[in-house]
C-alpha positions as CSV (number, residue, x, y, z in Angstrom):
1,D,-5.9,-17.3,3.8
2,N,-8.8,-19.0,2.1
3,R,-9.0,-16.7,-1.0
4,A,-7.3,-19.1,-3.4
5,L,-9.4,-22.0,-2.1
6,K,-12.6,-20.1,-2.7
7,E,-11.5,-19.2,-6.3
8,T,-10.9,-22.9,-7.1
9,G,-14.1,-24.0,-5.6
10,E,-12.5,-26.0,-2.7
11,R,-14.3,-23.7,-0.3
12,S,-17.7,-22.2,-0.5
13,P,-18.0,-18.6,-1.7
14,R,-19.6,-17.8,1.6
15,Y,-16.6,-19.1,3.6
16,P,-14.6,-16.3,5.3
17,D,-11.5,-15.1,3.5
18,F,-9.5,-15.5,6.7
19,K,-10.0,-17.2,10.0
20,H,-8.0,-16.4,13.2
21,K,-5.8,-19.4,14.1
22,M,-6.4,-19.1,17.8
23,N,-10.0,-17.9,18.3
24,Q,-11.4,-18.8,14.8
25,E,-12.8,-15.3,14.3
26,A,-13.8,-14.8,10.7
27,L,-12.9,-11.9,8.3
28,W,-14.3,-11.2,4.9
29,I,-12.2,-8.7,3.0
30,D,-15.1,-7.1,1.0
31,S,-17.4,-6.9,4.0
32,W,-19.0,-3.6,5.0
33,D,-17.5,-3.9,8.5
34,S,-13.9,-4.9,7.5
35,P,-11.3,-2.5,9.1
36,K,-9.9,0.0,6.6
37,W,-6.3,-1.2,7.1
38,V,-7.1,-4.8,5.9
39,K,-7.0,-4.2,2.2
40,A,-3.8,-2.1,2.4
41,I,-2.0,-4.8,4.4
42,L,-3.2,-7.6,2.2
43,S,-2.1,-5.8,-0.9
44,Q,1.4,-5.4,0.5
45,M,1.5,-9.1,1.6
46,D,0.4,-10.2,-1.9
47,E,3.0,-8.1,-3.6
48,A,5.7,-9.5,-1.3
49,A,4.5,-13.0,-1.9
50,A,4.5,-12.5,-5.7
51,K,8.1,-11.2,-5.6
52,A,9.2,-14.1,-3.4
53,H,7.7,-16.7,-5.7
54,S,9.0,-15.2,-8.9
55,D,12.7,-15.9,-8.1
56,P,13.5,-17.9,-4.9
57,N,17.1,-16.8,-5.0
58,D,16.2,-13.1,-5.1
59,Y,16.2,-11.5,-1.7
60,S,15.9,-7.9,-2.8
61,H,12.3,-7.8,-1.6
62,A,13.3,-8.5,2.0
63,E,13.0,-5.5,4.3
64,S,16.0,-4.1,6.1
65,P,15.7,-3.1,9.7
66,D,15.8,0.6,8.6
67,H,12.4,0.2,7.0
68,F,10.6,-0.7,10.3
69,E,8.6,1.9,12.1
70,D,8.6,2.6,15.8
71,T,5.2,1.3,16.8
72,E,5.5,1.9,20.5
73,K,3.2,4.9,20.3
74,Q,0.9,3.5,17.6
75,E,-2.2,1.5,18.1
76,I,-1.7,-2.1,16.9
77,P,-4.5,-3.6,15.0
78,P,-5.8,-7.1,16.0
79,Q,-3.9,-10.0,14.5
80,W,-5.8,-12.1,12.0
């Protein structure tokens, strides 16, 4: 996740927002060809990270196993 580094100027604004750890494939969030699911997933991740950093002893944001979906029949998006 290079978004914070781009905001502080440690990375060029043209640098990708994310790079895949294994194959170095780049992803820009606001690009015209970004998959539609990217912004929704990142929003959820950012909210969870904000909750986790607000109080390190508060585990109420942790998901219980009941909240997981059965993805066996769903198409899984590529991992970034």
